[in-house]
C-alpha positions, 0 to 999 in steps of 0.5 A: 500500500502506497501512503501519501498525504491526502490534500483538499482545498476549500473556502471557509463559508460564513455559515461555518463561522461564529459571530466574529467570523472565526471557524466554529469548533464543530466545523473544525472537528467535522473537517478533520473527521471528514478528512480522515474518513475520505483518506481511509476510503482511498486507502481501502480501509474506510467505513464501508469496507470496515462494516463488511468486515464487522469492524470499525475505527474508533477515535481515542484521542484528538489533540488540536493546536490552533495557531491562528483560527481561520476566518470566513472567506479564507482559502484553506489547504487541508492535509492528513496522513497516517503517521504511526501504526502499532499492533492495535493503534494507529496515529493520524496527523492533520494540518490546515494552512492558508493559501500562502502556506501559513500554518493555521491548525495542526492536530494529532489523533489516535485510533483503534480498530474494534470488533463491532460485536465485542467492542474490543480492539483487534489487531490492525494487521489482521484486516489491513496487513499493508497499513502503514504510516509516513514518518513525518509528524506535524506535532511531537507530542505523546498521547499521555493520560488526561489529568483529573480535576475537581469540578467547580460547576456543571452544565446540562446539554440536550442530546439532540437527534442531529448529534447522532451520526450514521454509525449510531453514536454521538458524533465526535465533533459534538463533544467539542461543542459541549465543552466549549459551550459549558464555559458560559456565554460571557467567557466565550465572548471574551476568549478565543479558543487556541487548542483542545485535547479530547480523551474519549473513554466510553460511547454514549447511548444515542437515545440519552436525552441529556448529558452532564458536563462537569467543568473547572475553569480558570483564565487560560484553561477549562477542564471538562468531564462528559458524564451520563449518571456516574459514567465518564465518557470523555475528558476534555481540556480547552486552551484559551486566550 
């Protein structure tokens, strides 16, 4: 299997941006997720092939560094590639640049291949023996364990019909929305998002009506736990300026 960078170019639309014209967090996360899916299709390991094999790629970590948040009408060049492949984990890198080559966003992610019936990881080589990665890394950072924290407040978010994707689970991008909205309107209005770390732990039942987000907030960071009852589904750290 020959692995190359997958590159796309598009203009950021106004409806993909917030009230100040900056790319919305959900737009950013959906774009990265979409790139990964399209590239996996090209490499012969996309959703349709996985479903036929009774397996699925599951995102476990996503770290995003926002160097300069894109704005409406920016012409952006998106790139992604598999970077590291282990027995059961594969890492994928992303970068977004403007038309002049300036780095706007970089991100790294970790994925595992699971059996859809047992929900347990399987060896990648059993299903995709030629799966490999490029040696280039966009960000030299380890997928370390997310530190715990003591929440100081909590928010409740509705789990909407449109939050569920075709895989019948809460779309990964929605977690970023829950986290960034849970800091409150005034905080969001006075700060810009400069990074987000997401540590996924357990799936959420798509029929869950509400989600609780526990939050600890300071000037430059916000820590979040995505909860249903006493089950912790994800930890998130947002970085602000």
